[in-house]
N, C-alpha and C positions, 0 to 999 in steps of 0.2 A: 823675662819677668823681673821686675824691680824688687830687690830684697830689702825689706824695711825693718829696722831695729827701733823699738820704742823704749825710751828711758823716762819712766814716770813712777813716782813713789806713791801716788794716791791710787788706791785699788780701783775705785769707781771710774776715775778719769782714764786709767790705764785700760780697763776692760772696755770702755766705750771706744777708745781709739783702736783697740784690737778688732772690735766688731766692724768699725769703719773700714779698716785696711782689708780684712778678710772678705768683706762684701764686694771688693773690686778685683776682678780677675787679672788685672795688670800688675797687682802687687802680691808679693809673698811675705807673710808675716814671719819674722824670726823671733826667737825667745825674747820676751820683754825683760827689762832690767829695772830695778828700783833705785840703783845707785849709779850716778853718772860716771864715777871713777872706773867702774867695771866696764864701761863702754870701750875704753882704750884697750883693755885686755881682750875683749871680745873681738874687736876689729883687727887686732893683731893675728888672731888665730882663725878668723872666719871672714868670708867675703860679705861685704855690706855695701849697698848702693845708696841708701837713704836712712838718715836717723831723725826721728822725732824726739827732740831733746827738751825735757823740762828743765827749769832753772835751779830750783831748790829741791834737791833729792835726798834720799836716805843717807844717813851717816854724815850729814852736813856737806855732802858733795855738791859742788856748784856746777850746773850744766853749762854756763857760759865759759867758765874757766876750762872745763873739759873740751868744749867745742873749739876753743882757741887752739888747744893742743892737737886735737884731731885734724883740724884744717891744715896744720903744718905737717903732721905725720902722714895723713891720707887725703891729699888735696882733691882726689877724684870723688870722694864720698860727699854727697850733698847732705846738708844739715838744716833742719827747720827747727827753730826754737819755738816751743809751745809754752804759753804763759797766760796767767791771769792778767788783768789790766793794770799791771804795775807800771808806774810812770817812768822808771829809769832804764828798763831793760832794752828797749828798742835801740837807743843810742849806743849802748854797750855792744849789742849784737852787730850793728853796722860797723863799729870800730874794729871788731875782731874778724870781720869778713864772713859772718854766717850767711848762708845762701838766702834763707827766707825766715819770716817771722809770722806766727799765727797765734792770735788770741783765742783761747779755748772756747768753743761753743758747741752745743749738742746737736750738730748737724753733719752728716757724712759729706754732703755736697761741698760744704765750705772747706773742709780739710782736704778732700780728694782734689779739689780745684787747685789748692795751693801746692799739693804734691805734684800734680800733673805739670803745672807751670814751672815748678822748680826743676823737675827732671828734664824739662824741655830747654833748660838753660836760663830761665828768667829768675830774677831776684824779686821776691814778693814781700812787700812790707806794708802794713796798714798806714794810711795817711796820717793818722793820729791815734792817741790813746783814747779808748772809750771813756766818756764821762760817767763817773760813778758817784753815788750818794754816800756820804758819811755823816750820819746824824742830820743836823740841819743844814749841812753844807754839801756842795758838789766838789768833785775832785779838782776842777779848774778854778775853784775859789781860793786855792792855796798857792802861795808863792813857791818857787823852787826850793828855797831855803827851809820853808816850813815843812815841805815834804821830806827833805833830808832829815830834819829833826824828828819828824813823825816816824820815819823808818827806824831811827835809832831807839825811839820810845818803844816801838813794837818789838824790838830785839830784847827788851828788858833791861837796858842799860840805865844806870843812875845818871843824874844830871851832870855829875863830875866826869863820868866816862863819856857822855855825849859831847861835853865841852871839849874834852881832849881829842876825840875823834874828828870833830868838825872845826877845831881850832877857834873856839868861841869861849867867852867867859861863862861861868856857871850862871851868872845873873842874866846874861843874854839868852841862854838856853831856857831858863825859867820863863822869860818873857815870851819866847816863841811858843812854848807849850801852853801858856795862858791864852795867847791869841788863837791857837788852834782849838782849845777848849771853848773859847767864846764863839768861834765860828760854828763848831759842831753842836754846841749846847750840851755836851756830856758833862756829868756832874763831877767826875773824878778821873784821874790818870789811868786807873786800871780799866775802866769802861772804855776810855778812848783807845787804849792799846788793843783791847779785845775786839772792839768793833772795827778798828782799822785793819787788823789782821784778817778778820772775816771778810771784809770788803774786797781785799786784794789790791787796794789803791797803792799800798806800800807793802813790801814783803821783805822780812829780814833774810839776809843771806845765810844766817845760821839759825838753828832752833832757839827760840826765846829762852832766856834765863829768867830767874825770878825778877818780877818787876820791881824797879826802884821806887822810892817814895818821892 
């Protein structure tokens, strides 16, 4: 029987995945964790065959960073990154050698299928990121750079902080934000940040700070 560890800080998503795993006799559910950093400690002390790993977890612990460590420490453990349709996570997961990637959806069949294939030695990745709506725009209406700026806006950074992070001028950052607002038709920056966060198109790697103006 395959021993499965779930790392997910959203109670509803965690419970749903637990139900999916329990419903299949080939899998044994281990205690679920809300903090990715705790997975390393758990795997050190307990046998684990498969991890369903969320990206942004409790205490600002990043599932991708933890997955990278775990693949080096425990190469036999299979890891499936579970994520909302955030644009940048697939590339990062491939880069660090995560076994498979699953966009969260409320069906047991989809998750169990990915788990079965992963345990059989396959690497399962979606062909592309699902197209999501953000205001009057679709996710594929944005350029790569606009999505990078939007991700920083969602994190609550000021224009100056975004400029420093992305190596842009403050003026250029303001231009990008204005273009994004024109595409989405949102009336202000706060609404843009809240709606983008809710959509899952971009997800801050850290819990949002107070929005800048």
